[in-house]
N, C-alpha and C positions, 0 to 999 in steps of 0.2 A: 582339426584343431584350430581354435580361434587365435588369430594373430593379435599381438598387443598393439593397441592404438594409444599413442601418447604424444605429448608436446612439451616443450620447455615453457615454464611459467614466465610471464612477461615482467612481473615486478611493478607494473603500472598501478598507480593509485586509482581505484574505481570512483565513479561518480558517487557523492555522498547521499545518504538518506538520514537526515537529522531529526531526532525527536527532542522537542523542547516541551517539558512538562512542569507542572507546579500547581499550587493551590490557586484559588481565585484571586484575581487582581494582582498578579505577580509580574505582569509584563510580557506574557507569552506572545500575544498577538502583536504587541509593539515591536518585539524582536523581529518578527517576520516582516513587518512593514519597513522597519529600519534597514533590513538587509537589501531591500530593493533599491536603496539609494546608492549602493556600491557601484563604482565604475567598472568593476571586474565582471559584472553579470549583464546579460542581455535582457530580453523581454521577460517579465515575471507575470504569472497568472495566479490569482487568489481564488481558491475553492472554499467557499464559506459553507460549513456544515454545522448549522445550529448555534453559531456564536454571534453573528451579526455585527462584526467590527470592521468589515472590509471598507465600507464607505467612509466612516469617520476617520480611520487611521491613514487615509490618503493625505490628510493634512499634516502628517509628520514631515518635517523639512527633508526634501530630496526623495521622498517615497514615490515610486513610479511602478505601477502595476495595473493589470486589467482584472476586473472581477468576472469570474466565470458564472454565467447564468445557467441554472438547471431547475427542473420542476420538483426536486426532492425525491424522485424515484431512483431505485438502484440502477436501473438500465440507463437512465440519463446521466447519472453521476459517473458510472463506468465509461460511458460513451465520451463524455467530456474529457476524462483523464486520458483516454486513448487518443483523442484529437490533439491534446497538448503534447503527448509523447511523440506523435508524428511530426509536429512542428519543431519539437526539440531535436529530433533526428535530422530534420531538414537544415536547421541552423548549424548543427554540429558538422554536417557534411559540407556545408558552405563555408566553414571556417569562421563563423560568427561567434560572438560571445555566448556563453551557455544560457539556455532557457532555464527559468526557475519556476517550480510548481510549489505553491504554498497551500497547505491543507489545515484548516482551522474549524473543527478539531476531529481527531480520530476517536475521541470519547463519544461524540455524537454519532460517528459512523457505526460504532459497535452497538450503541443504543438502538439505532435504526434496525440493525440485524437482529437484536434481541426482541424488539417489537414484532418484527416479521415472523420470527419463530413462534412467539406467543400467539400471534393472530392465527397462524396455521394450526396450532394446537387447539385453540378455542373453536375454530370452524370445522375441525375434524368430527367424524361421527362419534368417536369416543368422548370428545369434549362436549359435544351437543347433548349427549346422554347425561353427562354429569350435570350440566347446567339446567337440563330439564327437571332434574330432581332438586337442585339447589342453585338458583340464579346467582347467588353470591359466592359460589364455590370457586376456589383457585384451581385453574387448569394450567399445569406446567408442561412445557415442551419436553418430549422424550429425547433420548440420545440421537435418534435419527435426525430430528429437526435441528438439534444443536450441531450435528455434523454438517448439515446443509448450510447453516449460518457460517460456520467456520470455513467451509469451502468457498463461499462468496467472499469472505474477508481475505482468504489466501489468494484468490484471483486478483483482487485489488492490490494486495501487497506485492505480488510478483510483478505487476505492472510498475509499481513504485521502485522496487529493488532493481529493476532493469531499465530504469528511466535514463535516457541519454542526456542528462543534465543534472541539475541540483534540485532535490526535494527536501522541504522542511515541513515537518508536521508538528502540531501541538496536541497536547492531551492534558486532562486534569489529573492531579495527584493529591493524595492526602494521607494523613496518619490514620490508621485503623487499629482497633483493639486486637491484641493477640488472643486467639481462641484456644482454650485448653482441650484435652482429649474428651472432656465431658460436654463439649459444645458451648461452654460458658466463657466469657471474657476473663483473662488472667489479670488480676489486680496489679496496676502499676506498670504494665508492659504494653508497649505500642510498636506497631510495625508500619511500614510505608507501602502504599499501593498506587501504581499507575492505573488510572481508570480507563480501561479499554480492553481489547482482546488480549488474552494472556501472553501471546507471543510478540506483542507490539514492540517492546523494548529489545527483545532478542533479535528481531528482524532489522532493527535500526543499526546503522553503522556508527552513529554517534548519539549519545544520550546526555542531555543537559537538564538539570533541575533548577528552577527559579523559586525564590522565596521572598516574602515581604520583610523578613527579619535578618537574613544572612546573604552573603555574596552568592552569585550564581555558582553552581557546582557542576563540574564535568564528572558525571557518574561513571561513564565508561565510553571507550571508543575502540573500534576495530581498526587499528592503524599500526604500521611499523614505526611511524615517526613521532608518536605522541609521548613515548617514554612512560606510559602507565602500565604497570605490571599487575595483572589481575591477581587478587589474593595477597598481594604484597603492599602495593601503594593504595592508600585511601583515596576516595574521590577528592579531586583537587578544587579548592575554591578558586574562582576566576573572576575577580572584581572587574577585570577589563573585558568581560565577555561581550562579544557580539557574534552573530552568526557568521559574518564575514571573517572575523579573526579565527573562528573555529574551522571553517571550511578551507581557508587558504593558508593560514599560518600553522595551525595544529595538524590538520589532516594532509596538508601539502598537496591539495588538489590542483592540478595543472590542466586547464581546459584543453590544451593542445595535445596532451598525451592520455587524458583520462579515458577509461574504457568502461563499457557496460559490464556488469557482473555476468559471468558466463554460468547461468543457472540452467541445468538440464532437468526437466521434469522426469520423475520416475513413473513409468507407465505400468500399472498393474492390471490393466484390462485383459480379459481372457484372450482376445484375438491378437494381443501383442506379446504373449508368452513366447520366448525364443524356442525355435525348433532346430535341432542340429542339422546343418546342411542347407537350411533355408536362407535365402538371401533377403535383402530388404524389399519391402513392398514397393512397387513401381507403378507408374501410370503409363500404360502401353503406348498412348499416342503422344507422350512427352519424353522422348529419349534424350533430348538435350535441354531439359528444363533449366532456366536461369532466373536470377533474382528479379529482373525487370518483368519477365513474363508473370511471375507470381504476383507482383504488385499490380500489374495491369488487370489480372483476373479479379483481384479484390475490389477494383473499382466498378465491377459489374454487379448485377443482382445475383450474388453468389449464394449457393446453398451450403448448409452445414456439412453435408456429406462431401461436397467438393472441397471445402476448406480442410476437412480431415485428410483428404488425399494429398493436398498441397503440403499440409503439416508433415505428414509422414515422409514425403519425398524431399522436402526442404532440409530435413535433418542432416543429410549426408552429401548434398550436391551444390551447396551455394558458396563454398569457400569463405572469403573474408566477410561477405554480406550475410552469412548464415544467421547471426544473432539478430540483426536488424529485421530481416524478413520473418524469422521465426517468431519474434515478439509481435510483429504486426498481425500475423495470422492468428496468434493466440489471442490478441486483443479482440479481433473480429469475432472469433468463436465465443469469447466471453460476452460480447454485446448481444449476439444472436440468442445465446442461451438465456441471458438475463431478460431480454425482451419477451422470449417465449414464456418464461416463468411469470412475468407480470401479466401477460395475456391470460394464462391459465388460472392465475390467482384471482382475477376479476378486480372490480373497483374497490374492494375492501382492503387492498394491500396497504400497510402503513407507509407513510412518507416521513420526511424529516419533520413536518409540522406536527406529527403525532408523538415525537420524542418528548418525554417529560422533562421538566426543568431540573429536577433532582435525579441524579444518577442512581439507578437501582443498586442496592447493596448486594 
């Protein structure tokens, strides 16, 4: 009989993952740069994905951040996010002000993954047969390729949702026509859409909409302290909006007590299916595995299989440092897999340079 494993909830406010979205020229990137002037935050890192505002916005009074350099490939982007996460963990452990990661924008991130899925569909044997008959034919990715793109996005989002510091993301948003059951626009009806992966707003802990014509609006927050009741209170106009106000005054984030969200991956692989009476997998030569050993192993030229062993063992043996090490092992696995996919895909894999200016509908 399986024993109940449980714990008391901490009640601590987790590190925020903020989404700032809106139409063009509404001040999304400005809000990010402005936040870095806050005396309450430490080093800020700006990850520019297809927007190009990072250098210019450093001229905003008080703005203080470093621009992350990358080559536009998925492996390098994920690797840079992982490196900033490790620096954020170091700063938090040392009692320093929280590290801030700014991503501008998640619309371009999803465009990159859509281009990747389309490129794979076009280069497939099925796609090549279609194009041989009609070079102008449209080749659409199938569900398997879309699942792969969503898996990549989920890997990045898990890294952001468990970031030991503050993450602020931008995305484009716009009004779109409401489509009827016949597939045609419904006259006089409009809806609003955030341009990005469909779960982007859901995964964020705070969601703000900027507009050229109206005051900023707090669409929703996952917070005990905000006073917003879903389905009861309408989104609140916030003419005083700044990211600093949202993070520290509304969400009540306290860098001294903030915790990384405790997200446990659900493992559906066949070899992980529970068997009654079977104990956890173990590494025979590591009966006394500890966090420092795992982290030292990751500094070596480690294989994917070895990382999987450490992942499985780390789940139950690392005490208070479990989340820290678990996340770092997961990051390294994501980087290894992304690099392998890049190598297998060859030189034709899309980069951010191939993302079209106009977002695909």
